[in-house]
Every structure is written in C-alpha cells, then in structure tokens.
C-alpha positions, 0 to 999 in steps of 0.5 A: 683376889683377882675376882675381887679386883674385877668386881671392884672395877666393875662397881666403879664403872657402874658408879661412873655410869650412874653419875653420868646418867644422873648428870645428863638427866638433870641437865636434860630436865633442867628448868629454864625461863619460858621467855627472854625479855631481850626477845621483845615478846608480845601477845598476838592471839588468845583463844579459849574453849569452854562449856557453858549451859551444855554448849561448847564456846570459843572465845577469840581475842585478836591482837587488836582486842588485847590491851597493852596492859593485858599484854604486859601482865601476861608477858610478865607472868610468862617471863616469871615462869620456868619450863623444862623438857617433858618426860613423855610425848604429849597427846595432840588432842583432848576432850573437853572436860565440864567446868574446864577452860582450855586457854591458848596464848600465842606469843611472838618474839624477835626469834621464835613464836611460842604457844602457851597451852593452859588448862586444869588438865595438867597434861594439856599445860605446855609451852609449845615451840612448833611441834616441840612441847615443854612442861610448864613448872607450876602449870596449874598455878600459871593457869589460875593466874592467866584465867583470872586475867582473862575470865572477865573477857571470855563472855565478851569475845565468846561465841558458840562453835560453828555448825562444822563443830556442833556440840555433842552429848559427849564433850567435844574435842578441843583443837589440836595444839598447833598455831592457827593457819595463816590467813589468806591475803585480803583483796587490795584495798580500794581508794577511799570515797573521800577524794583528795582535794587541793581546795579542802584545807581539812583534807590537805593539812599540815597537821596530818602527815600520816597518810594511808597507802590509799590516800597516798595513791589518790594524792599522787594521781591528783598531782600527776594530772596537774603536772603531766602536761608540764613534764618533758617527754624525755623524762619520766615523772616520779611522784612521792609523798614524804611523811614528816615522821619520825623526825620532823626537824631532820626531814625539814632540814633535808628539804631546806638544804637539799631540795630547796638550796638557799636563794633569795626566796629561801634565805630567811626561811627556818626549818619551821617555815618549811614545815608550816608552808610546804606540803610535802608533795614532790615531783622529780625528774630522774634524780636520786641521792644516796645516804650521804645526801649527795645527788647522783643524777648524772647532770640531768635537770631536776624539777621540783613541784610543791603544794603550797598554801598562800592566803588560804589557797592551795596551789601547785608551785614548781622550781627548776634547779640547775644541772647537778653533776 
C-alpha cells in the first residue's frame, strides 16, 4: 500500500510538471502580431538579392523610392501577419539558390526597428529585432504576397553586385541578416547659386514660406548687411526668419499682437494684411518671450526690422518699440 501511494504521488507530480511544461511551451511559442498599428510603422528601406542570367544582382529601394501606396500595402501585410519565437537558432548567412529572391524590408516604428527577411527558403524567413529572430507564421505565403508587390520594381532598381562581391561559379552568399550600417554624415551643404535678392519678386514671395536652411542662411546674411550699420554696438543683433507654418493665422496673430502692437499704422490691419504685406524677416535687440507670449527682456529696447513691399518695391523698414518691463 505504501509503495502504491508513493507511486501515485509521483505520477501526480509528473503530471503537474508535464502540464506546467506544456503551458510554458504554449506561452513561449504563442503567436503575436508582427506590427502594432499604434506604433506608426513605416518602410524605410527595401533590398532584394537575386540571380539573373548567371549574375547576382542586388536591388535597393531607398525611402524616397517607396511610394506611399507601396508603403501602405506592405504595412497592411505585416500587420495582418503573426510571428512567434523560434525553436532553434537561425543561421546568420545563406547561399543564394537559383531562381530564388531574398527580400529584406526595414520597418521603422515609434519604439523599435524591425527587419523582415523573406525568401522561398523557409529558414531565411524571419521578423528580426536586433539580433533576435522570430519565426513568421505562414512565411511562404507572406513572401509570395510581398514578392508580387515588389517584382515589377526589381529590374528598375537592380544592379550587378560590385567588384568587391563578384559572381562566382557557386551561388554567392547573401548578406548577413542585420540592419545596414549607418551612413556617414554628409559634408555641410553649400549655399545655393541663386542668391537672395530684395529686388526679385520671384525669390521673395509671400507664397513661399518654406525655405531650406541654406536659403535662410543666405537671407539672414543679406539682411544683416543691410542692418548692421544701424545696430547699436551695445546690443547683439539676432536675425530670424519665421516660417508661416503650420498655422498661418496663428502666426499672423502673434505678429500683429506681440511684434506689432496696434497703433495708428496698424489699427485697421487684419491678420490677412499681416500675411500679405509683411515678409517675415525680423531683427531683434536682446528680446525673448516665453510660452505665454510675455516679453522677458528686462526693460531693454526692442527694435524690429521688416521686409515690406510697397508699390512693387521691396525695402527694409524698421520700428522701435517702447521699453518693455
């Protein structure tokens, strides 16, 4: 009897352990969505390696080459796909098989970056986060759908591998499945050949409020040359170019009520007048204001300069405001 009770207790313990292992295994391999729509996913890069006529080719599509429609279609496919933990470690490199395409799609989100690796080789299919690979549920089906979207674009963006990776009699290895290295910073951009001019209405236009940094630098330099002679030595002149974006009416309201207090010259001016008559170039003497639009210049004199257009002629116009305490 005693042995029977011991055997029965042992069987119960084994049964409990089996259940716990089964539950843990099910939880570990439980499927979950590849992408969460709340993370604002977007495609940043697509590469494809394939063989054509005995030569190995690589097709690369930068973010600027990826249309919004293609981006949306790929994101929708990934959001509708499940992934799970892998049972075994994945190999980090593969040899290219004839008549097969190896696709890599980089997806950026608000939290993480994901690399989707797809091919007819099931071992290659994975959703990769850093060095961690997740198996894609129905990976071959996802590969086929992504391939159908990208195949018309492969030839347009494809080129033979460089001389550092020449085709060989045996299939060439595909790149290791890791994100691409960071590109080195490009040298500072030079000012454009088109120089800012106060006399060219096409260059100084109220319809153009989005300027590149180079154009802003050029405009600041031009205005500084005009105004520096008038600046008092004890003040440091600070030049800014305001961009009437994204809310023209709000920006115009700020200019009207905080930079140009109502006076005889401005009493009947509307916010639309501010938008159409004033170019938003301003030079200020030691003045700043906080988020409540309260001036905080400790009583220093503020002088504003505006670029205006009267009778078709652009000119620099200045106004000195009273001391603000």
